[in-house]
C-alpha positions in Angstrom: 21.4 -41.4 -5.3 19.4 -39.5 -2.6 16.0 -40.8 -1.6 13.5 -39.1 0.6 11.5 -41.6 2.6 9.6 -39.0 4.6 8.8 -35.4 3.9 7.5 -32.5 6.0 5.5 -29.4 5.0 6.1 -28.0 1.6 8.0 -24.8 0.9 4.7 -23.1 -0.1 3.1 -23.9 3.2 6.1 -22.7 5.1 6.1 -19.4 3.1 2.4 -18.9 4.0 3.3 -19.5 7.6 6.0 -16.8 7.5 3.7 -14.2 5.9 1.2 -14.4 8.7 4.0 -14.2 11.3 5.5 -11.2 9.6 2.2 -9.3 9.6 1.5 -10.0 13.2 5.0 -8.8 14.3 4.8 -5.6 12.3 1.5 -4.7 14.1 3.0 -5.2 17.6 6.2 -3.3 16.8 4.3 -0.4 15.4 2.1 -0.3 18.5 5.0 -0.3 20.9 6.8 2.4 18.9 3.7 4.6 19.2 2.2 3.8 22.6 5.2 2.4 24.6 4.3 0.9 28.0 0.6 1.0 27.2 1.1 -1.3 24.2 3.5 -3.6 26.0 0.9 -4.1 28.8 -1.9 -4.6 26.3 -0.1 -7.3 24.4 1.2 -9.0 27.6 -2.4 -9.2 28.8 -3.7 -10.4 25.4 -1.0 -13.1 24.7 0.1 -14.1 28.2 -2.8 -13.0 30.5 -0.1 -11.2 32.5 -0.4 -7.6 33.8 1.5 -7.1 37.1 2.1 -3.7 38.6 5.6 -3.8 37.3 7.1 -6.2 34.8 10.5 -5.7 36.4 11.1 -7.8 39.4 12.2 -6.3 42.6 15.1 -7.8 44.5 12.6 -9.1 47.1 10.7 -10.9 44.3 13.9 -12.3 42.9 15.0 -13.6 46.3 11.5 -15.2 46.7 12.0 -17.0 43.4 15.4 -18.2 44.4 14.1 -19.5 47.7 11.4 -21.5 45.9 14.0 -23.5 43.9 15.1 -26.8 45.5 18.8 -26.8 46.7 19.7 -29.6 44.3 18.3 -27.6 41.4 20.3 -24.5 42.4 23.4 -26.7 42.6 22.7 -28.0 39.1 22.2 -24.5 37.8 25.5 -23.4 39.3 27.3 -26.4 37.8 25.9 -25.6 34.3 26.8 -21.9 34.6 30.3 -22.8 35.7 30.8 -24.9 32.6 29.4 -22.2 30.3 31.4 -19.5 32.1 34.6 -21.5 31.8 34.3 -22.0 28.1 33.3 -18.4 27.5 36.4 -17.2 29.4 38.5 -19.4 27.2 36.9 -17.9 24.1 37.4 -14.4 25.5 41.0 -15.0 26.2 41.4 -16.1 22.6 40.4 -12.6 21.5 43.5 -10.6 21.7 43.9 -6.8 21.2 46.7 -6.2 18.6 49.0 -3.4 17.8 51.7 -3.7 15.1 54.1 -1.5 13.2 53.2 -2.5 9.7 55.6 -0.1 8.0 58.3 2.1 9.6 56.4 4.7 11.6 52.9 3.3 10.8 51.1 1.6 13.7 47.8 -0.2 13.3 45.8 -2.0 15.9 42.4 -3.2 17.1 40.7 -3.4 20.4 37.9 -5.8 21.5 35.4 -3.6 23.2 32.3 -5.0 25.1 28.9 -3.5 24.2 27.4 -1.2 26.7 23.9 -2.8 27.0 22.4 -6.1 26.0 18.9 -7.6 26.2 18.7 -11.3 26.8 15.5 -13.1 25.9 14.8 -16.4 27.7 11.9 -18.3 26.1 9.4 -19.9 28.4 6.0 -20.3 26.8 5.8 -24.1 26.7 8.9 -24.9 28.9 10.8 -22.6 31.3 14.1 -22.6 29.4 16.5 -22.2 32.4 19.5 -23.0 30.2 18.9 -19.9 27.9 19.6 -17.7 30.9 23.0 -19.3 31.3 23.8 -19.1 27.6 23.0 -15.4 27.2 23.5 -13.6 30.6 26.6 -15.5 31.7 28.3 -15.1 28.3 27.5 -11.4 28.1 28.9 -10.8 31.6 32.1 -12.7 30.8 32.5 -10.4 27.7 32.3 -7.4 30.1 28.9 -5.9 29.1 28.0 -3.2 31.6 24.2 -3.5 31.6 22.6 -6.9 30.9 18.8 -7.1 31.1 16.9 -10.3 30.9 13.2 -11.0 30.0 11.2 -14.1 30.2 7.4 -14.8 29.8 5.3 -15.9 32.8 4.9 -19.6 33.2 1.5 -20.8 34.3 0.6 -17.3 35.3 3.6 -16.3 37.4 7.4 -16.0 37.2 9.2 -19.3 36.6 11.3 -19.5 39.8 14.1 -21.6 38.3 14.5 -19.2 35.3 14.5 -16.2 37.6 17.1 -17.8 39.8 19.3 -18.7 36.8 19.1 -15.1 35.6 20.1 -13.7 39.0 22.9 -16.2 39.5 24.2 -15.4 36.0 24.5 -11.7 37.0 21.6 -10.0 35.2 21.3 -6.4 36.2 17.6 -6.1 35.5 15.0 -9.0 35.4 11.6 -8.7 33.8 8.7 -11.1 33.4 7.6 -10.2 30.0 7.5 -12.4 26.9 7.0 -12.6 23.1 7.1 -9.9 20.5 6.3 -7.2 23.2 9.4 -8.1 25.2 11.7 -7.9 22.1 10.1 -4.6 21.2 10.4 -3.2 24.7 14.1 -4.0 24.8 14.9 -2.7 21.3 12.6 0.4 21.1 12.4 1.2 24.8 9.5 2.7 26.8 9.2 5.2 29.6 10.0 2.5 32.1 12.5 0.3 30.1 15.7 1.8 28.7 16.5 0.4 25.3 19.5 -1.8 24.7 22.1 -1.9 22.0 22.0 -5.6 21.2 19.5 -8.4 21.4 20.2 -12.1 22.0 18.4 -15.3 22.7 16.3 -17.9 20.9 12.5 -18.0 20.6 9.6 -19.0 18.5 8.9 -17.8 14.9 7.4 -14.5 16.2 10.4 -13.7 18.4 12.8 -14.5 15.5 10.8 -12.3 13.1 10.7 -9.4 15.6 14.5 -9.6 15.9 14.8 -9.6 12.1 12.6 -6.5 11.7 14.4 -4.6 14.5 17.9 -5.4 13.1 19.5 -2.1 12.3 17.8 -0.2 15.2 19.7 -2.7 17.4 22.2 -5.4 16.7 21.1 -9.0 17.0 23.0 -12.2 17.7 21.3 -14.3 14.9 17.9 -15.5 13.8 17.4 -18.3 16.3 13.9 -19.5 15.5 12.3 -22.9 16.2 15.0 -25.5 17.0 16.3 -27.9 14.3 18.1 -31.1 14.6 19.8 -33.3 12.0 21.0 -36.8 12.8 23.6 -38.2 10.5 23.9 -41.9 11.1 25.1 -45.2 9.7 24.7 -48.8 10.6 27.1 -48.4 13.6 24.2 -47.2 15.7 20.6 -48.4 16.1 17.2 -47.0 15.5 16.4 -46.4 19.2 19.3 -44.0 19.5 18.4 -42.2 16.3 14.7 -41.9 17.2 15.5 -40.7 20.7 17.7 -37.9 19.4 15.2 -36.9 16.8 12.3 -36.7 19.3 14.4 -35.1 22.0 14.5 -32.0 19.8 11.0 -32.3 18.2 9.4 -31.8 21.6 10.6 -28.2 21.6 7.6 -27.2 19.5 5.2 -28.3 16.7 7.4 -26.5 14.1 10.7 -28.0 15.1 12.4 -29.8 12.2 13.9 -33.2 13.0 15.8 -34.9 10.1 17.5 -38.3 9.8 20.2 -38.5 7.2 21.7 -42.0 6.7 23.3 -44.2 4.1 21.5 -47.2 5.5 17.9 -47.7 4.2 17.4 -50.4 6.9 18.3 -47.9 9.6 16.0 -45.3 8.0 13.0 -47.6 8.0 13.7 -49.0 11.5 14.0 -45.4 12.8 10.6 -44.4 11.4 9.1 -47.4 13.2 11.0 -46.6 16.4 9.8 -43.0 16.4 6.2 -44.2 16.3 6.9 -46.6 19.2 8.5 -43.9 21.3 5.6 -41.5 20.6 3.3 -43.8 22.4 5.3 -43.5 25.6 6.9 -40.0 25.4 5.2 -37.6 27.9 5.7 -34.7 25.5 4.4 -36.8 22.5 1.6 -34.3 21.6 4.1 -31.7 20.6 6.7 -34.0 19.3 4.3 -35.9 17.1 3.0 -32.8 15.4 6.6 -31.7 14.8 7.5 -35.1 13.3 4.4 -35.2 11.1 4.9 -31.7 9.7 8.6 -31.2 9.8 10.2 -34.6 10.2 12.2 -36.0 7.3 14.2 -39.2 6.6 16.7 -39.0 3.8 18.8 -41.9 2.5 22.0 -41.5 0.7 24.4 -44.0 -0.9 27.7 -42.6 0.4 29.3 -40.4 3.1 30.0 -37.9 0.3 26.3 -37.6 -0.5 25.5 -37.3 3.2 28.1 -34.5 3.6 26.6 -32.6 0.6 23.0 -33.0 1.9 24.1 -31.9 5.4 25.7 -28.8 4.1 22.6 -28.0 2.0 20.3 -28.4 5.0 22.6 -26.3 7.2 21.0 -27.4 10.4 21.2 -25.8 13.8 22.2 -29.0 15.6 24.0 -31.8 13.8 24.4 -35.1 15.7 27.0 -37.3 13.9 26.8 -41.0 14.8 28.9 -42.7 12.1 31.9 -44.9 11.9 34.1 -41.8 11.4 32.6 -38.7 12.8 35.8 -36.8 12.2 35.1 -37.1 8.5 32.3 -34.6 9.0 34.1 -32.4 11.4 36.9 -32.0 8.9 34.6 -31.3 5.9 31.3 -29.8 7.0 31.0 -26.1 6.5 27.3 -25.3 7.3 26.1 -26.1 10.9 25.3 -24.4 14.1 27.0 -27.0 16.4 28.3 -30.5 15.9 27.8 -33.4 18.3 30.4 -36.0 17.5 29.8 -39.7 18.3 27.0 -41.5 20.2 28.4 -40.6 23.6 27.3 -37.0 23.3 24.0 -35.5 22.1 22.2 -32.2 21.6 20.7 -32.2 25.1 24.3 -32.0 26.6 24.9 -28.9 24.5 21.5 -27.4 25.2 21.8 -27.6 29.0 25.2 -28.1 30.6 28.3 -29.1 28.7 29.6 -25.6 28.2 29.1 -24.7 24.5 26.4 -22.2 23.7 23.0 -23.4 22.7 21.8 -20.2 20.9 22.5 -21.3 17.3 21.6 -20.3 13.7 18.4 -21.8 12.3 16.6 -21.5 8.9 19.7 -22.2 6.9 21.6 -19.2 8.5 24.4 -21.5 9.4 25.6 -20.9 5.8 26.9 -17.5 7.0 27.1 -17.3 10.7 28.0 -19.3 13.8 26.2 -19.4 17.1 26.2 -17.1 20.1 29.6 -16.8 21.8 31.5 -14.3 23.9 32.8 -12.5 20.8 29.2 -11.6 19.7 29.1 -9.3 22.7 32.2 -7.5 21.7 33.1 -5.0 18.9 36.5 -5.4 17.3 37.4 -1.7 16.6 40.5 -0.6 14.7 42.7 2.3 15.2 45.8 3.8 13.6 48.6 6.2 14.4 51.7 7.5 12.5 54.8 8.1 14.4 57.1 10.0 12.0 56.8 12.9 9.5 58.4 10.7 6.9 55.8 7.9 7.2 52.9 10.4 7.0 54.3 12.0 3.9 55.0 8.6 2.2 51.5 7.2 3.0 50.1 10.6 1.9 51.5 10.4 -1.6 50.0 7.0 -2.2 46.7 8.1 -0.7 46.5 11.3 -2.8 46.9 9.4 -6.1 44.4 6.7 -5.1 41.8 9.4 -4.1 42.3 11.2 -7.5 41.8 7.8 -9.2 38.4 7.6 -7.6 37.5 11.3 -8.1 37.6 12.2 -4.4 39.5 15.5 -4.6 38.6 16.5 -1.0 40.0 13.2 0.2 43.1 13.8 -1.8 43.6 17.2 -0.2 43.6 15.5 3.3 46.6 13.6 2.1 48.2 16.5 0.2 48.2 18.9 3.2 50.2 16.3 5.2 52.7 15.8 2.3 53.2 19.5 2.4 53.6 19.8 6.1 55.5 16.6 6.9 57.3 15.8 3.7 58.5 19.3 2.7 57.0 18.9 -0.8 55.0 21.9 -2.1 52.0 20.0 -3.5 49.5 22.6 -4.6 45.8 21.9 -4.2 45.4 22.1 -8.0 47.8 19.2 -8.5 45.1 16.8 -7.2 42.9 17.7 -10.2 45.5 16.8 -12.8 
């Protein structure tokens, strides 16, 4: 039996939140569509109090940001990027072009082709998310994308040096200090000073996620990566301090970040609730984390591993920290998750910042149908075909003609028939297709 010891905001409240976000995003996108740079500058001033002469940084400004970052911090950024680059290269190498003769004289294949231009959004309203630069720009460059632009909001009224340094070290071709809906709109729609891209990637708040959703179709998007989510699956093999720390470590992202404990130990559940309150008294980011815990925190108690598995798949969380006697039970059976963190030795922060897997992951239940950002997201798998012999063309043509007639596509059928006549030596009149 499943018991909920703590609930967050109701589904009705969440729906009302989404309606207001949707309306605000529509207004900004329409303005950028109609007024371009003027609208971008207006919203940047309105939301971020930021109106530089140019949103795009010059090389001198980029160099100045890099010089403002401590050598140890630059070393750490390079280390993190090396891990992310290495894993992305392994993923890219797993994507093989194929060409095979499926029937005598019939050759089919596919090529993995990098996109031509990608826009990478790096959030930075509450925190300068240095790691998001690694995750998007490094991975796009490993995929072979020709033009990678990166945008991030100002932090405390100016460019965040560490974020700009990370973008530059990752290989971004253009770097802009521009945030929020207006940044997403500028990259997707384009203005007189910003050429549009083909594909948008990167996490963000609810407004950024909604902007990407509304722009999908005009451009491609990686996924809807809204406010971060974490699910801790735990049993009595770990203690409340570890569970509470991992919950609050993600709750500090923002006041709308869900943090859920799923356990088969009621004692651990109750102890964790108490431990969360204790940690909130000493956590420097407690103001944000507390609000997230109050509004979006949940504690769910199950009787068995099977019940926890079913609940975890129902929740389909972005991050799933598994700290149980047998984490591999969940690795083998879970189907809906953004990323798994198996055992108490690892945690979501490792994945967020440095270990090498990508931290841009599906939220809002989207893990039911998509995985996270990876090198393959920046590539198009495009098929091709060729026929090497007259005999093969005529043979395929006869099947194709009959199947086209079955559907009523007589023009399609004639595409096949003309090849049967030319390459097969059979006099198939046009009228035969109508029989």
